[in-house]
C-alpha positions in Angstrom: -105.1 71.4 18.7 -102.0 72.5 15.9 -98.5 72.1 15.4 -98.7 73.2 18.4 -100.8 71.8 20.5 -97.9 71.0 23.7 -99.2 69.8 27.2 -95.9 71.6 28.2 -95.6 68.8 32.3 -95.8 65.6 29.3 -95.9 62.7 32.6 -99.7 64.3 33.0 -102.6 62.3 32.5 -104.9 65.6 33.7 -103.0 67.0 30.6 -103.8 64.7 27.8 -106.9 64.2 29.1 -108.1 67.0 28.4 -105.4 67.1 24.8 -107.5 63.9 24.0 -111.1 65.7 24.6 -110.0 68.5 22.5 -108.9 66.0 19.6 -111.8 65.3 19.7 -114.6 68.0 20.1 -112.6 71.2 18.6 -111.9 72.0 15.2 -108.2 73.1 16.8 -108.1 76.9 15.0 -107.8 80.3 17.6 -111.5 82.0 17.2 -109.3 85.7 17.4 -106.3 84.9 15.2 -107.0 81.2 13.0 -103.4 80.0 15.0 -103.9 76.5 16.1 -100.9 77.0 18.4 -102.0 75.8 22.1 -101.1 76.3 26.3 -103.3 73.5 28.3 -102.6 75.0 31.5 -103.1 72.1 34.2 -104.5 73.8 36.6 -108.1 73.5 37.6 -109.6 76.7 38.0 -113.2 77.3 40.0 -115.6 80.2 39.1 -117.3 81.5 41.3 -121.0 82.7 41.3 -121.5 86.9 42.1 -124.1 89.0 43.5 -124.8 92.3 44.2 -123.3 92.6 47.3 -119.6 90.1 45.9 -118.6 87.3 45.6 -119.8 84.1 47.0 -117.4 82.3 49.2 -118.6 79.0 50.1 -120.5 79.0 47.4 -121.4 76.9 44.0 -118.9 77.2 41.8 -117.8 75.6 38.1 -114.2 73.8 38.1 -112.6 74.8 34.5 -109.3 74.1 32.5 -108.2 77.2 30.7 -106.2 76.8 26.7 -104.2 79.7 25.5 -103.4 80.1 22.2 -99.5 80.9 21.9 -100.0 83.7 19.5 -102.4 86.0 20.5 -102.8 84.6 24.4 -107.0 83.9 23.7 -108.0 81.4 26.9 -111.2 79.5 26.6 -112.3 77.3 29.5 -113.8 73.9 29.8 -115.3 72.5 32.0 -112.9 69.6 34.4 -116.2 68.3 34.5 -117.7 67.5 30.5 -113.8 67.7 29.9 -113.1 64.2 32.4 -110.4 65.7 34.0 -113.3 65.4 37.3 -115.7 63.5 38.4 -119.2 64.8 38.2 -119.9 63.3 41.7 -116.5 65.5 43.0 -118.2 68.4 41.4 -121.9 67.9 42.1 -122.3 69.3 45.9 -120.5 72.5 44.3 -121.9 73.0 41.6 -123.8 71.2 40.2 -123.8 69.2 36.7 -122.0 71.1 33.5 
């Protein structure tokens, strides 16, 4: 994350956890525009399984956190478990391990 990386909700432990993880693991540059200005969304999203019949409600899911490039809008998704926002036990019965 670069000069533009901010945790808009400064008091949020969740955002700090994500930011710390990304600073350790990421090269920081957007793969689309090479800028280093990111917004970290503090919500947790769930990617659900889809079959030929549609979305499997109540089935397995993958909890994710998003970062958004402030320049071009590219969205990068990260496992909320791998980032450290959710404990593996909280997710294991729902979607397995990341």
